[in-house]
N, C-alpha and C positions, 0 to 999 in steps of 0.2 A: 504494500500500500504506500502511495506517495501523496503528500499533502503540500501544495504550493501555497506560500504565505508571504506576507511582509507585515511590518508593524503598523497595523491599523485595526479598527474595531471589529470588522467582520472576520478577518483571519484570527483575531484573538479568541473569539468564541470557540472556534474550531480547534486550535492548537491547545487551548486550555482544557477543553473537554477531552481531547485525546490523551493529554497528560493525566488528567483526573481519573480517566478510566483505565489507564495503563496500557493503552493501545500501542502496539509496535508499528511504527511507520517511518518512512524516510521523509524528513521535513526539508523541503527545498525552498529556500528563501529567494524570492525574486526581487530584482532591483527596479523599483518603481521609477526612479529618476533616470536610470540608465536605459529604460525602454524595454525591459524583459517582457512585459505584458503584451507588447505589440509585436513580438517576434512571431513569425509564421508557425513555428513549432508549438508555441504556447497558444496562439489564437486558434489552432486546430482543436486544442483541448477545451478551451473556453472562449467561444466567439464573442463574449462580452468584453474580453481582454481585461478582466478584473480577477481578484483573488478573494477568497480561497478557491482552489480547485482540488478535487480528490480524484486519484486514479487508483482503482482497486482491480488489478488484473486488466480485463478488457472493459471494465465498467468505469465510466468517467462521469463525474457529478460536480456541478457547480451550484451556487447559492448556499450560504452558510446554514440556513435552517434545515435544508435537505441533507447536507453533509452531516450535521449533528445528529439527525434522526438515524441516518445510516450507521454512524459510529456506535450509537446506543444499541441498535439492533445487532450489530456485529459483536458487541460486548455483552449482550443480554442485560443491559441496564434499563431500569424503568425511568431514567431521566427523560426518555421518550417512551410514553406508555403504549408500546406497540400492540398490546393485547387488551387494552382498556379503552374502547371507543369514547366513552363519556369523558375520560381524562384527556384523551387526544383533543377533543373539542375545547376543553378548558385551556390547554396549552396553546392551541391554535389561536384562540381569542387574543391571548397576550402577545403572541408573535405578530399577529395582524395589527394590534394596537401599537406595538413598537414601530412597525414599519410605516404605518400611516400617521401616527401622532407623536410618539415619544422621540423617535430618532430625528424627526423633523424639528422638534423643539430643542433638543440638546446638541444636535449635530453642528450647528454653527459655532457654538462655544468650543466644542471638541476640535473642529477644523482650525479655528483661529489660534488656539492655544497649544494644541498637541501636534496636529498634522503640519501646520505651517513651519514651526521651528524644527520639527523632526526631519523634514525633507527640503529645507532651505527655500521655502516659498514666501519668505518675507515676515515682517512683524505682524503681530495680532492687531486687528482693526477693532479696538474696543468701542469706538464711536458707532460702528455699524451694529455691534451687538446690543446696544441699548434698545433698539427696536424689537429685539428678540426676547427680551426679559418676560414680557407679559405671557407669551405663549408657553415659555418654559414653566413659569409659575402655575399656569392653568393646568397643564398636564401633570406637573409634579403634585398638585393638589389631588388629582384623581388617583394617582398611584399611592400617595400618602394615606388617603382614606382607605384604600383597598388593603394596605399593609397593616392597618391598625389591628392588633391582635394576631397578626400572622408573621411567621418567620420567612416564608417563601411566597413567591408570586402565585403559584398554581399547585393544586393537588396536595397541599399540606406537606410538601417535601421539595428538595432540590430537583429542579427539572431544567431542560434546556431553555425554558422561558427566563429563568433567572440570569443565565449567562448572556442570553440575547439582550435583555433590557439593560443589563449592567455594563455592557461592553463599552459604551461611550460615556456613561455616567460615573464609572469607577474613579476616574481622575477628575472628579468634579471640583475639587479645590484648585488643582493646577489649571483647570479650564475656566476658573472664575464663574462657575455656574451658581446662581443664587438659590442654593438648596438648603442652606443652614436652617431655615425656618421649618423644614419638613422633616421632623424628627424620625418618623417611621421609615422614610426613604433613606436617610443617613444611616440609621441602625441596620437596615437591610444591606446596604452597600458595605458597611464595616464588617458585618457578619460574613459576607462573601469573601472579603479580603483575608479572612482567617483560613480559607482553603489554600493550601500551598500551591496548587496548580493554577488557581486564579490570581494569587498574589504575584507569582513568577511564572507566567505561561510560556515565555518565548523559548523555542528550541535553541540549543547551543550551536549546532552545526550550521554551516552555510554552504550552499551550492548554487550554481547558476542554472537558470531555466534553460 
């Protein structure tokens, strides 16, 4: 099994999950700035020219949610409830909420403060982020109320929904996200950071795509 990745939110979900589940894989770091994602050999694997991408024998899979479900199935982990349809629906609701609402709200802060400096894209534009605060607070309030009395997002246990939602918000302080007023969200994020694979997800090896 091969997993193509670079240091960003979607690959983080996948490599952290693989590490958490103890899955043996070859982790291939792609050079975003160097253009690895646009190379023909990579584009044949993932026509979106994004990461992560999983290659498992003849099976090729892209999109982090699908890859995470595949990894859980391979490992026999109920972090993706393969044999519990009602729980699948619960997890899917939060994956959809993340993609349609949460990531749109936290993403600009993550991009300005994490992605830009990491890849040499310039200085954070704090002025532009002022217009994004209301949306972030709106959806943080939804998540905060949901997490009241809960340790995890779905199914009463750790699932891929937690890794999915936390991937951009984990670095909320570094990203200057206004989350300090949302105690349940902060508590949930801090709890996830106690997981070794989430706190330190990145593979050590490096290879070219």
